[in-house]
C-alpha positions in Angstrom: -9.1 8.7 -59.0 -11.2 8.4 -55.8 -9.5 5.1 -55.1 -6.0 6.6 -55.5 -6.9 9.5 -53.2 -8.2 7.0 -50.6 -5.0 5.0 -50.8 -2.9 8.1 -50.5 -4.9 9.3 -47.4 -4.4 5.9 -45.8 -0.7 6.1 -46.5 -0.4 9.6 -44.9 -2.5 8.4 -41.9 -0.2 5.4 -41.5 2.9 7.6 -41.7 1.4 9.8 -38.9 0.9 6.8 -36.7 4.4 5.5 -37.5 5.9 8.9 -36.6 3.9 9.1 -33.4 5.0 5.7 -32.3 8.6 6.4 -33.2 8.5 9.6 -31.2 7.4 7.7 -28.1 4.2 9.8 -27.8 1.4 7.2 -27.3 -1.3 9.6 -26.3 -0.3 9.6 -22.7 0.4 13.0 -21.1 4.1 13.4 -20.6 5.0 10.4 -22.8 4.6 7.7 -20.1 2.6 6.4 -17.2 3.9 7.8 -13.9 2.1 9.0 -10.8 2.6 12.6 -11.7 0.8 12.0 -15.1 -2.4 10.7 -13.4 -5.3 13.0 -12.5 -5.8 13.6 -8.8 -9.0 11.5 -8.9 -7.2 8.6 -10.5 -4.3 8.9 -8.0 -6.8 8.6 -5.2 -8.4 5.5 -6.8 -5.1 3.5 -6.5 -4.4 3.3 -2.7 -1.6 1.4 -1.2 -0.1 1.0 2.4 3.1 2.0 4.0 4.3 0.5 7.2 6.6 2.4 9.6 8.0 0.2 12.5 9.1 1.5 15.8 10.9 -0.2 18.7 9.8 1.2 22.0 12.8 -0.5 23.8 10.6 -1.9 26.5 9.5 -5.2 25.1 7.0 -3.6 22.8 7.0 -2.2 19.3 4.5 -0.7 17.0 3.8 -0.2 13.3 2.1 2.9 11.9 0.0 2.0 8.9 -0.7 4.8 6.4 -2.8 4.7 3.3 -1.2 6.6 0.4 -2.4 7.5 -3.1 -0.6 6.5 -6.3 1.6 9.6 -6.0 2.6 8.8 -2.4 0.5 11.4 -0.8 -1.4 10.6 2.5 -4.9 9.5 1.5 -7.6 10.6 4.0 -10.6 8.3 4.4 -11.7 5.2 6.2 -10.2 1.9 5.0 -10.5 -1.7 6.2 -7.1 -3.2 6.8 -6.1 -6.7 7.9 -2.9 -6.9 10.1 -0.9 -9.9 11.4 2.5 -10.6 12.8 4.7 -13.6 11.8 8.2 -15.0 12.6 9.1 -14.9 8.9 8.5 -12.3 6.1 5.2 -13.0 4.4 4.7 -15.9 6.8 1.4 -17.1 8.4 0.1 -15.3 11.5 1.4 -16.5 14.8 0.1 -15.7 18.2 2.0 -12.9 19.9 2.1 -12.2 23.6 -0.1 -9.3 22.5 -1.1 -8.0 19.1 -3.4 -5.0 19.4 -4.2 -1.6 18.1 -3.5 1.8 19.7 -6.7 3.3 20.7 -7.5 6.6 19.1 -5.6 5.6 16.0 -8.2 3.6 14.1 -11.0 1.4 15.1 -10.5 -2.3 15.9 -13.2 -4.3 14.2 -12.4 -7.8 15.3 -9.5 -10.1 16.2 -9.6 -13.4 14.4 -8.5 -16.1 16.9 -7.0 -14.1 19.7 -3.8 -12.3 18.8 -3.5 -13.7 15.3 -5.2 -11.3 12.8 -6.7 -7.9 13.4 -9.3 -6.3 11.2 -8.9 -2.5 11.6 -10.7 0.5 10.2 -8.3 3.4 9.8 -8.9 6.8 11.4 -10.3 9.5 9.1 -6.8 10.5 8.1 -6.2 7.1 6.6 -3.9 5.9 9.4 -3.9 3.3 12.2 -1.3 1.8 14.5 -0.8 -1.7 15.8 1.2 -2.8 18.9 3.2 -6.0 19.3 4.4 -7.1 22.7 7.2 -9.8 22.9 8.5 -11.2 26.2 12.3 -11.2 25.8 12.3 -9.1 22.6 13.0 -10.4 19.1 12.2 -9.8 15.5 8.7 -10.0 14.0 7.4 -9.3 10.6 4.2 -7.3 10.5 2.0 -7.7 7.4 -1.0 -5.6 6.4 -3.3 -5.9 3.5 -5.5 -3.5 1.7 -7.6 -4.7 -1.2 -5.6 -8.0 -1.4 -2.2 -6.3 -1.7 0.1 -7.4 1.2 3.0 -5.3 2.5 5.5 -6.2 5.2 7.7 -4.4 7.7 10.5 -5.9 9.9 9.9 -5.0 13.6 12.9 -5.6 15.9 11.8 -5.3 19.6 14.5 -4.7 22.2 14.3 -6.8 25.4 13.8 -4.3 28.3 16.3 -6.2 30.6 
């Protein structure tokens, strides 16, 4: 009798698991993994970068780099970011007429081989800005990395003449 009750209990438990799986409720709040289903602490533990390019129409352009949390909210804090510019998307760094950071919007740590790669610490609000100067204008791709994840933005710089 005990053995039969144990088998019956196992059968009922198996049915419960089967119905739970069929209903799509896998123990995750809201039935799926999405930024809104993560706790604020977990959202903040998954940072990523957004890049916003701007043409200054004077032979220079800039890219505002913002750290965001998993839900897309600005993430305040100091982050170490590597930045470079290339002539192709996801290409190797190339020397620019000038690649620098805008003072007051982050702290420049070091430039690796002049005008190739910048290592920047963001300002306390999680943002920093870089500046690209091109004689004659043109298109550059600015890449930035945080924690090994690379993001890219296309920067078209207008020739001032």
